[in-house]
N, C-alpha and C positions, 0 to 999 in steps of 0.2 A: 956577199951576194951582189951580183952586178945589176945594172939598171934594168936590163931586159927581164931578168928573173923577177925583180920587184914588180914590174908592170904586169907580168903574167899572174903572179900570186894575187895581186889586187883585183885583176879582172875576174879571176875564178871566184874570189870572195864575193864580189858584187853579183855575179851570176847566181851564186848559191842563195844569197839573200833574196834576189828577185824571184827565184824558184819557190822559196819558202813562203814569200808574201803572195804568190799567185799572180805576179805581174811579169810579163816578158822583160828580161833585162835590157833588151835593145830599145824598148819604148819608154823607159823611165824618164820622166820629164825633168827631174831634179836629181842632183847628186845624192848618193846613199847617205843616210844620217850617220852621225858619229857613232862609234861602237857603243853599245849599251847592253845590259843584261837581257837576254832573250826571254820573252814571256813563256810561262809554263803552258804547254799545249793542253787543251781540254781533253781529258782522257777518254771518256765514253764515246762522244760523237765521232771521234777520229779513228780510234783503234779498236773499239768494240764492235763486233758484228751486229748490224741492225736487224730487226725482224725481216723475214723474207719479203721479197718484192710482192706487189699486189697480185701479180699473176698466180702466185702460189696459193692464194685463197679464193680463187675464182669459183663460181658455182660448179657443183659436181653433178652432172647428169647421172642418174641411177638407171641401170638397165631396166627397160620396160618389159614386163611379162607379156604384154599384148600391144605392141605399137600399132598406131592407127593414124587417123586423119587429122588429129590435133597434136600440137606440140606445146610444151611448157618450158619457158625460160624465165630467168629472174636473177636478181642480184641484191646486195645489201647497200643501203645508203652509207653505212659505216663498215667497210671491210676490216678495219682495225678498231678494236675497242680497248678501253682502259679497264683495269680491275675495278670491281664495284658495279653498282646498278646504273644502267643508262638505257635510253630509248634507241631502238634500232628499227628501221623500216625495211621490210622485205618488199621489193617491187617486182611484180610478176606479170608475165604476158602470156596469154593463151591465144594461139593463132591456128587458123584452119588452112588446110592445103588448098592450092589452086587446082582447078580442074579445067585446064585450057581446052577449048574446042568442044567441051561437053554440051550436049543439048539439054535445055531445061527439062527437068523431070515433070511429068504430069501432076496436077494438083487436084485434090478433092476439097473444095473450098466452100465455106459458108460466109456470106457477107451479112452481118447483123447490124441493121441501121436503126438508130433512134429516130422515130418520127413523131415524138411527143409534141405538144403544142408549142414549146419553145423553139422547135426546129422550123417553124413556119417561115416562109419567105426564102431568102437567099441561101440559108444554111441547108435546107432540104433540097433545094434545086441543085446546089453544088454537090451534095451527096449523091443525088441521082445521076448527075453527070459523071461523077467518079465511078459509079457502078457500071455505067454504060461503057466507059473507056476501059475498065477492067474486062468487061465482057468481050470487047474488041480484041484484047490481047490473048484471049484463051482460044484453044482449038479443040478439035474433036477428041483429043486424048483426055481433056480435062472435064471435071464435073463442077457445077456451080449451083448453090442454093441461095435464095434471097430470103432473108428474114427481116421483118420490120415490126417494131413494137412501140406502143404508147402505154396505155393502161392494159390493153390486151396485146396479143401476139398473133401475127398472121405471117404466112410465108409461102414461097414456091419451093417445093422439095427439090433435092438434088437431081440433076439430069445432065447427061453428056451435052457438051456444047457443039452439037451438030448445027448445020445451017438452019434446019427446021426449028430446032430448040432455041437457037439464038434469037430468032424473031419473037418466039413466045416469051423469053426472058426479057427482051427489050421492051415489049409492050407492058409487061408486068411492072417493070421499074418505072415506066412513064406514068403509071396510075397510082404511085405511092402518094399518100396524103398525110398531113399532120393532124394529130388528134390525141388527147388524153395526157396521162401522166408519164412516168418513166419507170418501166418495169424491166430493169436490166437483167435480173435473174431469169425471168421467163424467156427473154430473148436469147440468153446464152444456152439455156436448156434446149430450146427448140433448134438452135443452130447445131448443137451437139447431136441431137437426134437425126437431123438431116444429113450430117456428115457420116454418121454410122450407116445410114441407108445408102449413101453414095458409094460406100466401099464395095457394095455388091457389084456395081458396074465399073468401078475405077480401081481395078487391081493394080497394086504397085504404086499407087498415087501417094503424094505427100498430103497429109490432112492438115488443114489450116482454117482457123476461124478468125475473122477480122471484125472487131467490135468498134462501132463509131457512135459517139454520144456527146451531146453538148450539156448534159445536166447530171444531177445526182439522183440516185434511186429514190423514188417517192412512193412506189407501190411494190407489193410482192416482197421478195427477199431484199432487205436493205442494209444488213450489217456487213461491215468490211470482211469480217471473218467468214461469214457464210458465202459471200461472193468469191473471195479468194480461194476458199476450199473447193468451190465449184470449178474454178479455173484449174486448180491443181489436180482435181480428179480427171478433168478432160486431158490434161497433159499426161497423166498416168496412163490414159487409154490411147496415147499416140497422137493427140491433137494439139498442135501449137496454137497459142492464143495471142493475137496482137490486139492492142487497144489504142485507139486514136481519140484523143479529147479535142472537141471542137469549141472554139470561142473561149469565154471567160468563166462560165458558170460551173463547169464540171469539177468533180472531186478528183484532183490530180493525184492525190495519194492513193486513192482507191484504184484508179486506172493504171497507175504505175505498178501497184502490187499485183493486179490481175495479169499484167504482162509478165512480170518477173516470175511468178509461180507457174504461169502458163507456158514458159519457155519461149515466148515470142518477143515482139518489139513494142516500144511505146513511143507515141508521138504527141506533141502539143501543137495544134494547128491554129494559129491566130486567124488565118483566113481559110475558110473551107474550100476556096477555089483551088488550093494546091493539093487537095485530096487525091486527085487523079495520079499525079506523079508519085505520091507517097504509096498509093496502092500498087502502082506498077513496081515500085521498089520492093514492096513486101512480096509480090508475086515472084519476083526474081529471087529473093532470098528463100522463099519456100521451095522453089523449083531447083535450087542448088544446095539443098540441105546435105551436110556431110556428117553431123554429129548431133545427138540429142541426149536427154537425161544426163547433162554434164554437171559434175560435182567436183569441187576442189577441196581437199582436206589438208589441214596443216597439223602436224604432230610436233610438239616441242619437248625438249628434254628437261630434266631438273635444272633449275636456275634460270629458266626462260618462261615467261607467261605471255599470252596473247592479250593485249589491251584493247584492240579494236581491229575490225576490217573496215577501213575508212570508206564511208559512203555506200556500203552494201550490207544487206541483212545476212546474219550467220547464226549458226547454232553451235553450242559448245557442250562437249561431254568429256569431263576430265581434262586431259592434256590434248585433246583433239578438237579442232574447230573445222566446221564444214560450211562451205559457201555453195549455194545453188546458182549456176550460171545459165544463160539463155541457150537455146539450141543454136548451133553454128552453121552458117552457110559458107560456101567456098570463099576463101580469102578474108573471112571475118577475123577481127582482132579485138580482144577485150583485155583491159589492164586492171590489176588489183594491187592494193597496197595494204599490207598487214603490219600493224604497229605492234612491236614487241618490247617488253621490258626484260632486258638481259642482265644477269648478274655474273660477270666474268670473274674467273678465279685469278689470284695474284700469281700468275705463272707466265712471266714474260717470254714471248716467242712461241707460246703454245697455241695450237689450233683450238677453236671453241665452237662446237656445233650449236647452231641457232635454231634450225627447223628443218623438218623433212616434209616435202609437199608431194601429194599424189593427185593426179587428175584422172578421174574415172568417167567413162561415158559409153554410150552405144554408138558404134561406128556405122553410119547409114550406108556408106559406100561398100564396106566389107561385110556388113550384116552380122557383126558380133560385138562383144564387149571389148573395150580397149582401154589403155591407160598410158600415162606419161608421168615420170617421177623426177624429183629434183631435191638435192640436199644443199643447204646453204650454211656456210661456216665463216667465222671471222678469225682474225689473228689477235691475240692479246699482246698489248704493248704498254709499258709503263710511261711511255712518252706521249703525253696528251697532244703536244704540238704535232707530232707525227700522225696521230689518229685523226686530227682535224684536217691535216694537209692531204690525207689519203681518202677523204670522203669521195664517193663516186658521184661525179657531176650529174650524169643522166639520172641516176637513181634519186638524187636529192631533188631534182626538178619534178620528177614524177610523184615523189612522196609529198612535196610541197603542194602540188595541185590537189592531191587527195586530202591533205589537211585543210586546204582552202575550201574544198567541197563541203566540209562540216560548217564552215562559216557562211557559205551561201545558203545552206539550209536554215541556219539561224536567222539570216537576213529575211528569208521568205516568211518564216514563222512570225518574226517581229513585225514585219510590214502588214501581214494579214490581221494582226491584232492592234494595229495602230501605234506600235512602239517604235517610232522612227529613229529616235536617238539610239536605241539598242541596235537597230539595223546599221546605223552609221558606225557604231563601234566595231561591228563585225567587219565592215569594209576596212577600217583602220587595222584590225587584226590581220587581215589578208595582206595589206600593204607591208606590214612588218615581216610576214612570212616570205613574200616575194623579194623584199630587200635582202633578207638573209640568204635566200637561194641565189640571188644575183651576186653576192659576194663569193659564192662558191663556183657557180657555173658561168658567170658573165651576164651582162645586160641583155644580150640578144636572146638568151635561153628563156627568159621570162617576160620579154617585151609584150607578147600577145596576152599573157596572163594578166599583166598589170593593166592593159587596155580593157580586158573583160571586166576587171574589178572596178575600173572607173565607169564603165557603162552601167554596172549594177548600182553604183553610187548615183548616177543620173536618174535611173529608174526610181530609186528611193526618194530623191529630191522631188520628182514629179508626182509621186504616188498620192500625196494628200489632196491634190487638186480635184480628183474625180475618182469615183468607185472603179471605173473601167481601168484607169491607170494603175490603181492599186492592185487589181486582180492580175493585170498584165505583168506587173513587177513580181508578184508572188510566183506566178507560173514560170516566168523567164528565169528567175533565180533558182527554182527547183530543177529546171532542165540543166542550167549551168552547173548545179551541184552534181548531178548525175554524170555530166560530161567530164567534169574535173576529176571525178572518182574513177574514170577509166572506161565508161560505157562507150562501146564502139558502134557497130552497125545495129545494135539492139536499141539504139536511141535515134529517133527520126527528128 
């Protein structure tokens, strides 16, 4: 063999070694090592076909029997699962269509104002100002009733907002005065009666009741169950109920539940001066309503159980879980996270059905019942490293926020009872959740969440110094709990 041939053979050998090692031969910084026995290649990772790529286990939209103005999308935090039992989070999004250029629909509205003794001064003055500004935004297509309650209830029945009636309503608002206890139930009943009368003159209008209160019920119907049943009954009759809590003293759990079962929105207002902008927003939502009586159901197969719907009330019957959602206005988005315990079979590479979801509602735009459906499935793999690596970043962040919402609720409950150390531990639990999500999705994805958690810690630190600070901390953390759980435009 001549010298040229020897050089060629050596060059080929070096190139082959470089190719096997995954480094271009022309960039090798040092000569090739002396000949040695080649390592035995790892069999499975290199030559065995891996489970299908993540695209093959994407959410499967199911044909809707009656498509409408809402859409349902979602995905799993863990598109790949290992055999055995593990927690999987289904992150869902319900979104309403846009209605560009559409004129606001007329409303048949009752504004129910708490004018009990605790509303004296700035609170009642700001509520009256908000009512007047709402009046200014209505026109002759709309109907408005004013209800005010203390121990008793008085009101101005529904009437069209013509120029003549506008002045009558304005003078009535100006003469509101504070007096007596807090009879929320009677205020709601009167508001409902006025709305039903208003239907006679406001054909095709959207029915909306807005409750404003700074206190807890002290007279008349006082039980949470009774008042929420009243709100649910109104919603069943086509009236959406929004509740706005003013100041620090109101029962935020009651006001939240009134709005939830009433299909409306809920707001906590530290300063009653912002009521005007909030009521304007509620008017816009009412006037662009696209869906009502919205319910999401989840059906799980054998081997899967629903552990929780994080931050939202739900009912369960057998393998079916049902969540009641608020009425939807145009462009409204609500997110939900369903925590599932899944027992995957030892069948590497097989698809594993996790849950079937169905969104059912009344389409206001089309005037009929409609639905949207979704099936979520995972892929089984025996490679735990692969399962961890394939976690969906966006879904992990959304699920983490929903898990944090549970801790915000714990913080609020602990602070309200003076258990500040317990509240601080809930802050630390959220820190751990966000750190874990950061390792999957990156620091930027949870930076705002970590900041919110630190603000909650600041509220907890300040709470012991004064009762007002304590109440502010409780209400702020309960609002943060709802926001983290995915509440959209239904939370002001």
